[in-house]
N, C-alpha and C positions, 0 to 999 in steps of 0.2 A: 581837621577832627577825623582820624581811623574809625572804619567801621570794619567790623567782622560779623559775617552771617553763616548761621550755620546750617546746615540740613532743616531742623526744627523752625526754624527761623521763615526760611523761605517755604515751606509746608503751612504755617500758618497764616502769612502772605497771600498766598495761593487760594488755601481754603475761604478766607475771608472774602476776595476777590469775588470767588464762585456765588457764594450767599447773597454777594450785594448787587450782583449783576442778575439774579434771577437763575442760574443755573442750578435748581435744586437737584436734581437728577444725578448731575456731574458731582455737584460736592458732596452729595451721599455717599456715590462709589468713592472717591477720592480719600474721604472722613476712613472709610473702612479700608482703602488700600493703605493710606499713608500712616494709619493708627492716632489720628488725632486726641482722641481721647487719652492717651497716653502721654502726649507732649506735653512735657513741662511747663512750658512758656503759655500753651492754651489756660491750662488750671489756673496759671498764677498772673497773667498779663492779657488774658484775652478782652478783659472789657477795656486797657487801657490804648487799643488800637485804634486810633482815626477812622475815619470813612474814609474807604478809597485809598488807602495805604499803601499797596503796590504801586499804584500807579501814582502817587505823589512821591515816593520814594525813588522810583526811576529817574521822574523829571530832575527830582535835583540831584541826583547823580550824574546825569548827563552833564550837567550844568559844569560839572569839575574835569571831567574824562574826555570829553570831544570836543575838537574843535576841526573845522571844516575850512579849507582855503578854496576861494576862487582863485580863478588866473586871468588877468584881464588880457587879451586876444592882441591888443595894439603896443602895450607897454611893457606885460611882463611882470606886472605888479603884483603880489598876493593880499586879497582882500578876505578878512575874515566872512564866509559865508552864513546870512542871515535865517535861510530856510529852516524851519521845525523838521529837527530828528526826527527820523523813522528809522527800524530795522530793515524796513522790507522796500520804501521807496528809494532810488537811486536819485543822487541830487543830482540837477542838473548841468554843475559847475563842473569841471575837469581839472585832474591833478596831472602836471608835468611827470614825465618820464624819470625815476629816482626818489620821488616823495611815496615811501612806504607807507607810513602814519597817519596822511593826511596834514602834513606841516608840511610849511617851503622848504627844499633843500638851501644850506647856506650859499651857495652861490648866486641864487635866484633872485636876493635880496637887491641887489645890485644890477638885474637886469635894465632897467630904467637907463640910468647912466650910461650905462655900457654902450646901450644902440643909441643914444641920443649922440655919444661921443664918436660909435661908428660911423653914424650918418654923416655927421660934421667933417672926419675925417677925408672919408668916403668923397662926398664933395669937393672938397678942396682939393685932394689929389687928382679929380679929374679935370677940374679948371686949370690945374698947372700942365698938366701932361697935352690937353686939347691946346694950351696955347703954346708950347716951347718945345714939344717932342711929339708931333700929330704925325710926323713923316717918320720919324724912326719908331718909336713904340706903337704908331698907328689907330690909337684909340679913337674908334671912326664915330665922326658926328655927333659928341657929346659938347654943347656948347654950354657955356655958363649959367644960363638961364635954364638949362634942361637937367642941371647936376642934381637940383632938390626934386624934381621927378625921378629920375631913374637911379638916385643915389640915396637923397634923403628919405624919402616916403618908400623905399624900397621895401622896408620893412612892415611896413603898416599897409602894402598889397599883398603882403603874404596870407595864403589861407592855411588853416592848422592841416597838421598829418596828422592819422594818429596811429597807433598801435594797434595792430587787430590780431587773430589766435594764431598760434595757441598762447602766446603771452597775454593776450587781454582782450575782452568781448569788446568789439565794437559800439557797444552802447556806453560803455561806460567813458570815450571819449578821451582815453589817457593819449596827451600829446605826446610826440616823436621831439626829443631834444638835440642838442647837440647835432645839428645836421647844417650842409652848405648850401648855398644857392650861388650859381655865377651872375654874376652881375652882367644885368641884359643892355645891350648897344643896341642902334640902329632901333626899329620898332619891337614894343616888345609883342606885339600879334603877329611876327613872323616865324613859321613854324622853324624848329631846330633840333639838329641832332648831334651829341655828343659821342668822343672815341677817345678811351683811355690809352694810353700809351703801354703796348702790351709788353714794357717791361720796366718802365719807371713809374711806379705808385703813384705819383703827385700830380703827374703831367696828365693834364686831359685838353682836347681841343674840343673848341665847336663850332659846328657849321650851321649858320645863320641864311635863311632868305633873304634875298636882295640885300646881302651884306659881306664883305670878305669874312673868313673866319679867322676865330682868337685863340689863342693859348694861354691856359690857365694853371697855378700850382694851387693844387689844395692840400687839407689834412696836415697845414703845419700850426695853425692855429691850436694850442691849448686849455683857454680859457673856457670856462661852462658857461654857453651861451644859446638859448634857442634855437639863432639860425646865426650863421656868421657869412656874410655877404663878401663875396672874394672878387675884385677886380680882374680883369685880364691882363697878363703880362706883356703880351703883344698883339697885335692886329696881323692878321697875316696879308697884308697890301700885297696886289698884283705888282704895281710899280708907283713911285712917287705920282708919276703922271696919271695913272688909274687909281688911287685911294679908295674909290667904293665897288667897284669892282665884284660880282658875286662869286664866290666859292661854290663850285657847284659839282666836287668830287673830291672825296678825300680819303688817304689810305696810308695807313701806317706802314713801315717794312716790319717786318717781325721781330728782328732785333732792339725796336726801339730808338734806333739812332738815326732815321729818316723819314719824312711825312712829304709825299707827293701831292700837291694840290692844284687840281684844275679848275680852271675860270672860264667864265662867261664867253670870254672874249677869246678861246681858244690857247690860250697861254698856260702851263705847268708849270711850276716853281716848286724846286726842292730845297724843305727847311731842314734844320736839325733839331734836336730834340728840347733847346733853348729857345729857340723861334729864330734862329740865323739864318737869314737866305745863304743857300749857298750855289743853285745852279736854276737859269731858268732859260727858257725856249718859248716859241712863238711855233704851236702845233696845227693849229687849223684856223681856219675863216670860222667855223661856228663853234657853239658851246661845246667845253671837254662834258661827257658825261659817265665815264667810268675812266677809274686808275688801277692799276695793279703791280704788285713789287713780284720779281721771281723768287722763287724758294719758296720752302713750308717751315713750318716752326722748328721742327727739328733740327733742319738744315743751321736755322740763323741761330739757334741754342749751340753750337756746336764753336768751340773757341777757333777753331781754323778755317771759319767760315768767310771772312774778310779776304782771304785768298783766292777766292772765285770770284771773279766777273756778276754785277749784278745785272738785271735787266728790268727796266718799266714799261710796262704797254699801256698806251693811251688810246682812248675810245671816243668818239665825237658823235654829235647830232646828224652829223653826213652819213654814218656808218663806215667811217675810216679808223682802220686799227694801226697803229703805228707803234712801233719797235725799237726801244733806245737801248744802249749800253751807258752804265755810270762810269765814268771815268774823269778825267779833268774835267769835262766837259758830256754834255750830252750826244753822242754820238748813235747816228741814224744805222738801224740793222734793215728792218723792211718796214713796208707800209702794203697792209692789203684794205679791201676796200669791198661792203656789203651794200645792200637796197636798204638797210633801216637802221633806226636809232641803237645804238651802242648801249647796252644794259647792265651787262655783267661781265666780268672778267676773272677768271680765277687760273693760277700755274699749277700746274702737276709737279712741277719742277723747274730749273733753268730753263731749257728746252722746248719744253710743251706745253703748250696754254688753252683752255677752251673760253668760247664769248658769244653769250647768246645775246640778240637782237628781237625789238621792238616787234617783228614779223615772224616772233615764234622759231626762229631757225637758231640752232645749237652748232657752232662751229670748231672744230679741232685747228690748230697749227702747231707745224713743228718748224719751229726759228731757224735751227740750224739745215735741215733738210730743204727750207722753204719749199715744204707739200701742205696742202690744204686737204680738211675732209669735214664732213658732215654725220652728226647724228640724226637721222632722219624719222621722220613723224614722232616725235616724242613728247614736245609741249605743243598744248593746244593753245596757247595766250604767251603773253611774254614773260617768263619766268621770274617771279619775286625772289627766288633763290637758286644759285647754281655754284657749287664750290664743290671741288675736290676734296676728299677726306685727308687726313694727316700721313695715311702711307699710300696714299698716290692710286690705292687700288680701287676708288671708287668716284665717279662724280654725280651727284644727287642734284636731282632736279627736281623743283617744284613751282607748278604754277595754280590756276585758279580751279583745278580739279582736285577730286577726292584721292587719287592716285598718287603715290611716289614714285618716280622715275630714278632708276640708277643704269649709268654708263658703267662697265666695266671691262676695261682693254685687257685685251691678248697679250702675246708676246711681246707685240708693238703697238704702242698709245693710240696710234690711227685706227686699229683695227679692234673690234671690241663686239659686245652682246649689249643692248638694251634691254633691261629687267622692270617688271610694273609690278608693285606691290599695292596692296588692296586693305586697309584695317579700318580707317576713316570712312565714317559714314555722309560727311560731307566736305566741303571743299578744305583743304591745308593750307592752315594760313600763314605759318613762316616753321623753319626749321633752323637746327643747330648741330654742327659736328662736336662731340667731345674729343678732345685733345690728344686721348690715346697712351697717356702716360703710365697710367696701370693697365693690366691684363685684362681687367673689369671693363675698361674704359676703350679696352683696342677696337677699331672700327665700328663703333655706336653714333647712329645719328637719332636725336631727338626730334619729333613733330607733335605740331599742337594744329587743333581745325576746328571749324566751326561745329563740330559735333560737340565740343568741351571735353574732347580727349586728349590725354598727352600720352605718346607712344616715343619709347625707346628701343629703335631698331639695332639688330646685328646685321650688317649688311653684307657678312661672309656669308651666315646662314640663311638668309633672307627674309628672319623671323621676328616677332617683337617678344623680346626678352623684359617687359616693364611695363606697365600702365597705369593711370589713374585718372577718374574723373573730376575735372574741375567745376566748381559752382558758377562759373559764368564766361562767358564765348571769350578767348583768349586774343590778343592783340599781337605779344611779341615775346619770343624766348632768346636767353643766355645762358651759356654754360660758363663756369666760371675756369682759370687758368690751369686748376689743379685737378678737375673732374668732381668734385665734391659736392658740388651745388648748382642747380640751374636757377633762374628767375624768369619768371613770366608775368607780363603784364596782362590785365583782363579789363572788359567791361565792369562796372559796377567803380572804377576809379582803381584797383588794388593791384600790388606789385606783392608775389610771393615767391618764398624762396624754397626750396624745396633740396632737401639731402638726395645725394645718388651713392649707391645705384638703387636704396629703397624706395625712393619719392616720398617718403615723409615730409610734411608741414613742417618746416624749421623757424620760420616767421612770414610777418604780412605787417604790410602798409594799406592804409585808407588816404589815397588822394583826394582833392576836389574836383581836378580832371584826369582826362583819360589818356594814360602811360602807352606813349607809341613806340619807344626804343627805351634798351638798356645796357647797358656796358659796365663789366665791371674793370674793377684796378688790376695790377697785374699781382700783389700781394694779396687779394681776394678780402679784403678787409674792408672795401668799400664798393658801392653801387654807385651808378649816376643815371639818370631817368629823365627823358624828355616827356612832354605833354601834346595832345592833340592841339594844333594852331596856336599854339603859344611858344615863348622861345624860352619859358623857363627850364632851366636846367638845374634838378636838386641832387647832391650826392650827399648819402646818407652812410655812416659807418654800420656794418653788420652788427658789431659788439654793442651796441646802443639799444637794438630791440629786442636782441636774443642772446643766450648763450649758445651761439652757434657751433656746433659739435657735428663735423662729418661723421659719414658712416665709415 
């Protein structure tokens, strides 16, 4: 049956509703305003209206035009909502991203079967890899009886992730779809950190406490799933004789072709982007704590960069810094010794590097001239961030104070001035350089602090050029490779993405656990993040949660 309502029909229904429910004064005013006495339906059909006609009509109409679906968190099945409809009360159910009218998207009807099949395939695959290829692929400590726990039940252990402002209110509980989870191995309660390959968008490596790192390939699945579980392609074990040695330091070379992994045994291994072992060498008797390749991003993006010899610097827990040339084998160049654990290493180019140690020392090394210098009285604690800018004109240092420290070399990198910049009112949490691909991004450094402030600094003019206030205390920050966006993790379990240079909020997500590190894919289409005290590594596409348009 088709119903056509005119304004006269609606006026009459509202007028009768007001009278029947005792709103006599309002009914009198509405009568005059709507000229009910001149309404043709009032004169001819008023006596035919049943009591409470307006409410009855709306209740009957909504039966035919409105259906709401629940989404089962474990299976993904769509369940018709049994809650009474209300214009003003939000349903406690949530709809997945892509459901614009309250009905299930086409692909979601098959989610339960897909998840069951995926769990079975992952479980069987892990068993075969453990039995047949443990030493080659290195799938670490996955036994047959553990597969159902780490593989088959991985989806049931997933917490929902919700899309936040500006796309959705968090109260709507709009669940994120089509994201990826890196399959856990070893202990799921072990902290982890992921690093995207700086050139190959699909390649990502994960370092796990008390276990060797693993390399994954993401972004290859085109099926519409709530979550795609990706097993590791290869586990980067130290050797066949030591398959469980922990990887303690990881660094990609900026051309994406080499990965250096330092282990707790004092060994370093160089891998290619596919997880093939290239070179290895025992460096120390203690744990490797920091590694770094020479050269900056601009150098490694130059097609002629392979004609220049590359070096790698390795620091350990005893304070030793060893420098090697990467040739057909690792050729020793120099060894320096400090009194404390090496925590950070940053190369300015292929000759000069800066080293931070746990006793607050910051040292400069000229590997060609074999000279050593120091930046005195700069850090008051072990720096949590120390890195040369893309142009090599400035070394940024962040410790547990509210002051940003900069070292600016003069004509010679071993000689320069230390500068302190104050804008934060509470300790700085972290910092990240912009890559300087555009004029607006040249010599820009982003910092976040316990005062819930985000600052963008111009280190040449030593001024703040942009800032914004965050609603939660931040935990980590990362800028994408094109300087068009930055991602921030905060308390409240939020991941927020801001456009650069305007610092307008582009999209946000709400997890169930605190994010501790963020990494961008090389093509800026995906972000991966880790959470506090867990091995969970989640990868989500930017296009899933917003129409991401940089400034």
